[in-house]
VEXDREN-2710 file (C-alpha; in Angstrom, 1 decimal):
% VEXDREN-2710
k/r/px/py/pz
1/UNK/118.3/115.9/134.7
2/UNK/120.8/118.7/135.2
3/UNK/120.6/122.1/133.6
4/UNK/123.4/121.2/131.1
5/UNK/121.7/118.0/130.1
6/UNK/119.8/118.2/126.8
7/UNK/116.1/117.7/126.7
8/UNK/114.5/114.4/125.8
9/UNK/113.7/114.4/122.0
10/UNK/111.1/112.4/120.2
11/UNK/112.3/112.0/116.6
12/UNK/109.3/111.5/114.4
13/UNK/109.7/109.7/111.0
14/UNK/106.5/109.5/108.9
15/UNK/106.8/106.8/106.3
16/UNK/104.8/105.2/103.5
17/UNK/106.6/102.8/101.2
18/UNK/110.1/104.1/101.9
19/UNK/112.1/100.9/101.8
20/UNK/114.7/102.5/99.5
21/UNK/115.7/105.2/102.1
22/UNK/114.5/104.2/105.5
23/UNK/117.6/102.2/106.6
24/UNK/119.9/105.0/105.7
25/UNK/117.7/107.5/107.5
26/UNK/117.5/105.5/110.7
27/UNK/121.2/104.9/110.8
28/UNK/121.9/108.6/110.5
29/UNK/119.4/109.4/113.3
30/UNK/120.6/106.7/115.6
31/UNK/124.2/107.9/115.3
32/UNK/123.1/111.4/116.3
33/UNK/120.8/110.2/119.1
34/UNK/123.4/107.9/120.7
35/UNK/125.6/111.0/121.2
36/UNK/122.7/112.9/122.8
37/UNK/122.8/113.3/126.5
38/UNK/124.3/111.1/129.2
39/UNK/121.6/108.4/128.9
40/UNK/118.8/107.5/126.5
41/UNK/117.6/111.0/125.9
42/UNK/115.8/110.3/122.7
43/UNK/113.4/108.0/120.9
44/UNK/112.6/107.4/117.3
45/UNK/108.9/107.0/116.4
46/UNK/108.5/105.6/112.9
47/UNK/104.9/106.3/111.9
48/UNK/103.9/103.9/109.2
49/UNK/100.9/105.0/107.1
50/UNK/100.3/101.5/105.7
51/UNK/103.4/100.6/103.7
52/UNK/103.0/97.7/101.3
53/UNK/106.7/97.3/100.5
54/UNK/109.5/96.2/102.8
55/UNK/109.5/99.4/104.9
56/UNK/108.0/97.9/108.1
57/UNK/110.2/94.8/108.0
58/UNK/113.3/96.9/107.7
59/UNK/112.2/99.1/110.6
60/UNK/111.5/96.0/112.8
61/UNK/114.9/94.6/112.0
62/UNK/116.7/97.8/113.0
63/UNK/114.4/98.2/116.1
64/UNK/115.3/94.7/117.3
65/UNK/118.8/95.9/118.1
66/UNK/117.8/99.5/119.0
67/UNK/115.1/99.8/121.7
68/UNK/114.9/103.5/121.1
69/UNK/113.0/102.8/117.9
70/UNK/109.3/102.2/117.9
71/UNK/107.2/101.3/114.8
72/UNK/103.8/102.8/115.1
73/UNK/100.7/102.4/112.9
74/UNK/99.4/105.6/111.5
75/UNK/95.8/105.0/110.4
76/UNK/95.5/108.6/109.1
77/UNK/98.2/107.7/106.5
78/UNK/99.2/111.4/106.0
79/UNK/102.3/113.1/107.4
80/UNK/100.1/115.6/109.2
81/UNK/98.3/112.7/111.0
82/UNK/101.6/111.0/111.8
83/UNK/103.0/114.1/113.5
84/UNK/99.8/114.7/115.5
85/UNK/99.6/111.1/116.7
86/UNK/103.3/111.2/117.7
87/UNK/102.8/114.4/119.6
88/UNK/100.1/112.8/121.7
89/UNK/101.8/109.4/122.3
90/UNK/105.5/110.4/122.6
91/UNK/107.3/109.7/125.8
92/UNK/106.0/111.8/128.7
93/UNK/109.4/113.4/129.3
94/UNK/109.7/114.5/125.7
95/UNK/109.6/118.3/125.3
96/UNK/110.9/118.5/121.8
97/UNK/109.6/116.9/118.6
98/UNK/112.0/116.5/115.7
99/UNK/110.5/115.7/112.3
100/UNK/112.7/113.7/110.0
101/UNK/111.2/112.6/106.7
102/UNK/112.5/109.3/105.4
103/UNK/113.0/110.6/101.9
104/UNK/115.9/112.8/103.0
105/UNK/119.5/112.7/104.3
106/UNK/120.6/114.4/107.5
107/UNK/123.9/116.0/108.4
108/UNK/125.7/115.0/111.6
109/UNK/124.6/118.2/113.4
110/UNK/120.9/118.0/112.5
111/UNK/119.7/117.0/116.0
112/UNK/122.1/119.1/118.0
113/UNK/121.9/122.3/116.0
114/UNK/118.1/122.2/115.6
115/UNK/117.4/121.7/119.3
116/UNK/120.0/124.2/120.3
117/UNK/118.4/126.8/118.0
118/UNK/115.0/126.0/119.4
119/UNK/116.2/126.6/123.0
120/UNK/118.5/129.5/122.3
121/UNK/116.0/131.5/120.2
122/UNK/113.1/130.5/122.4
123/UNK/110.9/129.9/119.4
124/UNK/108.2/127.2/119.0
125/UNK/109.5/126.1/115.6
126/UNK/112.8/125.6/113.9
127/UNK/113.1/125.0/110.1
128/UNK/116.1/124.2/107.9
129/UNK/117.2/124.7/104.3
130/UNK/116.6/121.7/102.0
131/UNK/118.7/121.0/99.0
132/UNK/117.6/118.3/96.4
133/UNK/120.1/115.6/95.5
134/UNK/119.5/113.2/92.6
135/UNK/121.3/109.9/92.2
136/UNK/121.0/109.5/88.5
137/UNK/118.8/110.0/85.4
138/UNK/115.6/112.1/85.7
139/UNK/116.0/112.3/89.4
140/UNK/119.2/114.2/89.1
141/UNK/117.7/116.5/86.5
142/UNK/114.8/117.1/88.9
143/UNK/117.1/117.8/91.8
144/UNK/119.0/120.5/89.7
145/UNK/115.6/121.9/88.7
146/UNK/114.4/122.2/92.3
147/UNK/117.6/123.8/93.4
148/UNK/117.6/126.4/90.6
149/UNK/116.1/129.9/90.8
150/UNK/113.9/129.3/87.8
151/UNK/112.6/126.1/89.5
152/UNK/112.1/127.2/93.1
153/UNK/111.4/130.9/92.6
154/UNK/113.9/132.0/95.2
155/UNK/112.4/130.3/98.2
156/UNK/114.8/130.8/101.1
157/UNK/114.6/127.2/102.4
158/UNK/115.3/125.8/99.0
159/UNK/118.9/127.0/99.0
160/UNK/121.7/127.5/101.4
161/UNK/120.6/130.5/103.5
162/UNK/121.8/132.4/106.5
163/UNK/120.0/131.8/109.8
164/UNK/117.1/134.2/110.3
165/UNK/113.5/134.5/111.2
166/UNK/111.3/133.4/108.3
167/UNK/107.6/132.8/107.5
168/UNK/108.1/129.2/106.4
169/UNK/110.7/126.5/105.9
170/UNK/111.4/122.8/105.9
171/UNK/110.1/121.6/109.2
172/UNK/112.6/120.2/111.8
173/UNK/112.2/120.9/115.5
174/UNK/109.0/121.8/117.5
175/UNK/108.3/122.8/121.0
176/UNK/106.0/119.9/121.8
177/UNK/103.7/121.9/124.2
178/UNK/103.3/124.7/121.7
179/UNK/102.6/122.2/118.9
180/UNK/99.8/120.6/120.9
181/UNK/98.5/123.9/122.2
182/UNK/97.7/125.2/118.7
183/UNK/96.4/121.8/117.5
184/UNK/99.4/120.5/115.6
185/UNK/99.0/120.0/111.9
186/UNK/95.7/120.5/110.1
187/UNK/94.9/116.9/109.1
188/UNK/92.7/117.9/106.2
189/UNK/95.9/118.8/104.4
190/UNK/97.8/116.2/102.5
191/UNK/100.3/118.8/101.3
192/UNK/101.4/122.2/102.5
193/UNK/100.5/121.3/106.1
194/UNK/103.8/122.7/107.1
195/UNK/103.2/126.2/105.7
196/UNK/99.7/126.2/107.1
197/UNK/101.1/125.4/110.5
198/UNK/103.8/128.1/110.3
199/UNK/101.1/130.6/109.5
200/UNK/99.2/129.6/112.7
201/UNK/102.4/129.8/114.7
202/UNK/102.7/133.5/113.7
203/UNK/99.0/134.0/114.5
204/UNK/99.5/132.6/117.9
205/UNK/102.4/135.0/118.6
206/UNK/105.3/132.6/117.9
207/UNK/108.1/132.9/115.4
208/UNK/109.8/130.5/113.0
209/UNK/113.6/130.4/113.0
210/UNK/115.6/129.1/109.9
211/UNK/118.7/127.3/111.2
212/UNK/121.1/127.9/108.3
213/UNK/123.8/125.8/109.9
214/UNK/121.9/122.7/109.0
215/UNK/121.2/121.7/105.4
216/UNK/119.0/118.7/104.8
217/UNK/119.3/116.8/101.5
218/UNK/116.1/115.7/99.8
219/UNK/115.7/112.9/97.2
220/UNK/113.1/114.0/94.6
221/UNK/110.8/111.9/92.5
222/UNK/112.3/109.7/89.8
223/UNK/109.7/109.9/87.1
224/UNK/107.9/112.7/85.3
225/UNK/104.4/111.5/86.3
226/UNK/105.3/111.2/90.0
227/UNK/106.8/114.7/89.9
228/UNK/103.6/116.0/88.3
229/UNK/101.4/114.4/90.9
230/UNK/103.5/115.8/93.7
231/UNK/103.5/119.4/92.4
232/UNK/99.8/119.3/91.6
233/UNK/99.2/118.5/95.3
234/UNK/101.6/121.1/96.4
235/UNK/99.7/123.7/94.3
236/UNK/96.3/122.6/95.8
237/UNK/97.7/122.7/99.3
238/UNK/99.1/126.2/98.9
239/UNK/95.9/127.6/97.5
240/UNK/93.9/125.9/100.4
241/UNK/96.2/127.7/102.9
242/UNK/95.6/131.0/101.2
243/UNK/91.9/130.6/101.1
244/UNK/91.6/129.2/104.6
245/UNK/93.5/132.1/106.2
246/UNK/92.6/134.8/103.6
247/UNK/96.2/135.4/102.9
248/UNK/97.4/137.2/99.8
249/UNK/99.8/135.1/97.7
250/UNK/103.4/136.3/97.2
251/UNK/104.5/137.4/93.7
252/UNK/106.7/134.4/93.2
253/UNK/103.6/132.2/94.0
254/UNK/101.5/134.0/91.4
255/UNK/104.1/133.8/88.5
256/UNK/103.5/130.1/87.6
257/UNK/99.7/130.4/87.5
258/UNK/100.0/133.6/85.4
259/UNK/102.5/132.0/83.0
260/UNK/100.5/128.8/82.6
261/UNK/97.1/130.6/82.2
262/UNK/98.7/133.1/79.8
263/UNK/100.3/130.3/77.7
264/UNK/97.1/128.4/77.5
265/UNK/95.1/131.5/76.6
266/UNK/97.6/132.5/74.0
267/UNK/97.5/129.0/72.4
268/UNK/93.7/129.1/72.3
269/UNK/93.7/132.6/70.7
270/UNK/96.6/131.9/68.3
271/UNK/94.3/130.8/65.4
272/UNK/92.9/134.3/65.5
273/UNK/96.1/136.1/66.3
274/UNK/99.1/133.9/65.4
275/UNK/101.6/136.2/67.0
276/UNK/100.3/135.1/70.4
277/UNK/101.9/131.6/69.9
278/UNK/105.2/133.3/70.6
279/UNK/104.4/133.6/74.3
280/UNK/104.2/129.8/75.2
281/UNK/107.1/129.2/72.8
282/UNK/109.2/131.7/74.6
283/UNK/108.4/130.1/78.0
284/UNK/109.3/126.7/76.7
285/UNK/112.5/128.0/75.1
286/UNK/113.6/129.6/78.3
287/UNK/113.2/126.4/80.3
288/UNK/114.8/124.2/77.7
289/UNK/117.6/126.7/77.2
290/UNK/118.2/126.8/81.0
291/UNK/118.6/123.0/81.1
292/UNK/120.9/123.0/78.0
293/UNK/123.2/125.6/79.6
294/UNK/123.5/123.5/82.8
295/UNK/124.0/120.3/80.9
296/UNK/126.9/121.9/79.0
297/UNK/128.4/123.5/82.0
298/UNK/128.4/120.3/84.1
299/UNK/129.0/118.1/81.1
300/UNK/126.0/115.9/82.1
301/UNK/123.6/114.9/79.3
302/UNK/120.8/114.0/81.7
303/UNK/120.6/117.7/82.7
304/UNK/118.9/118.3/79.4
305/UNK/115.9/117.0/81.2
306/UNK/116.0/120.0/83.6
307/UNK/113.9/122.0/81.2
308/UNK/111.0/119.5/81.0
309/UNK/111.3/119.0/84.8
310/UNK/110.9/122.7/85.4
311/UNK/107.9/122.9/83.1
312/UNK/106.3/119.9/84.9
313/UNK/106.9/121.6/88.2
314/UNK/105.5/124.9/87.1
315/UNK/102.5/123.6/85.2
316/UNK/101.5/121.0/87.8
317/UNK/101.8/123.4/90.7
318/UNK/99.9/126.1/88.8
319/UNK/97.2/123.6/87.7
320/UNK/96.6/122.5/91.3
321/UNK/96.6/126.1/92.5
322/UNK/94.1/127.3/89.8
323/UNK/91.9/124.2/90.1
324/UNK/91.5/124.6/93.8
325/UNK/90.6/128.3/93.5
326/UNK/88.0/127.6/90.8
327/UNK/86.6/124.7/92.7
328/UNK/86.1/126.5/96.0
329/UNK/86.1/130.1/94.9
330/UNK/85.9/133.2/97.0
331/UNK/85.2/134.5/99.5
332/UNK/87.3/132.3/101.8
333/UNK/84.5/132.5/104.4
334/UNK/82.7/129.7/102.4
335/UNK/85.6/127.3/103.4
336/UNK/84.3/127.3/106.9
337/UNK/81.5/125.0/105.8
338/UNK/83.3/123.0/103.1
339/UNK/85.6/120.0/103.0
340/UNK/88.5/122.4/103.5
341/UNK/87.4/123.3/107.0
342/UNK/90.2/123.9/109.4
343/UNK/90.9/121.7/112.5
344/UNK/88.9/122.6/115.6
345/UNK/92.0/124.3/117.1
346/UNK/92.2/126.6/114.1
347/UNK/88.7/127.7/114.6
348/UNK/89.3/128.3/118.3
349/UNK/92.4/130.3/117.5
350/UNK/90.5/132.5/115.1
351/UNK/87.9/133.2/117.7
352/UNK/90.5/134.1/120.3
353/UNK/92.2/136.4/117.9
354/UNK/89.0/138.2/117.1
355/UNK/88.4/139.0/120.8
356/UNK/91.8/140.5/121.5
END
């Protein structure tokens, strides 16, 4: 391989019942991979966590005509387990891992721009902005909610952002050697494994680069109950990361729990002091009004559901956040001996840090 030839890339696609999106995802990645290097300088590892729909059959069909694709069983089922397994079994010549979730769409420059940023900035991790896109109905309302300031709290990777160093973002490219050196993802995490990994990158002396030139589109949940379950798990994952690493939450992370706890408390006390009922009513009116304004501005009736979607996101995330804190409590030291224990590599890293 010459110096101008790009590195071999293992594109990792964790899947679980993704028959609706997997064919489109693979077509996009194949197009980019086939223009990558002078020969076959890439592979696509589809890590199946036990799909019961037509996902595996679709992948086998596409792989039959494209030897770069491999369908691999992921007994750990989770995305964290999928990435770790892929990092250990990828082609020996692969120096870069590129994570591509099936539930998303990728621009034509995704592969090239992410790998270029990884090499040029000499960082172990490159992340990208992620914008939600809904096809119709409640999914469209949820997408607008996730893209809004009221819905995402101003997170840099949830909107089009300029390239810069960040603490966290939507995962894209990894230096494979560094990923394995610090133990990859923590497999006890079903959600927020990406933010927990980014924190360890910084602890290990690495940096995370947000590649603003690449914007990935994400297809959100299509029903209120699925959205609620997703955000509850996001909330639990975020609190687990904070407790595990004894990190103080950001203000924007504390606002949803404070609003939800305050609203519940106000409702419980309102029989004694009726004026307190104004607080949860004001919150609900703000969310519903936000959706109504967007529905009128875009002339789309379904966007009236933005208000409920935002409240579902806030309340579910806050519930998971608070529940995890109450369940495991403080100090975080107790987590070392609980079901939230970090991976062995995390413990090793902590010991090394303490001896510096």
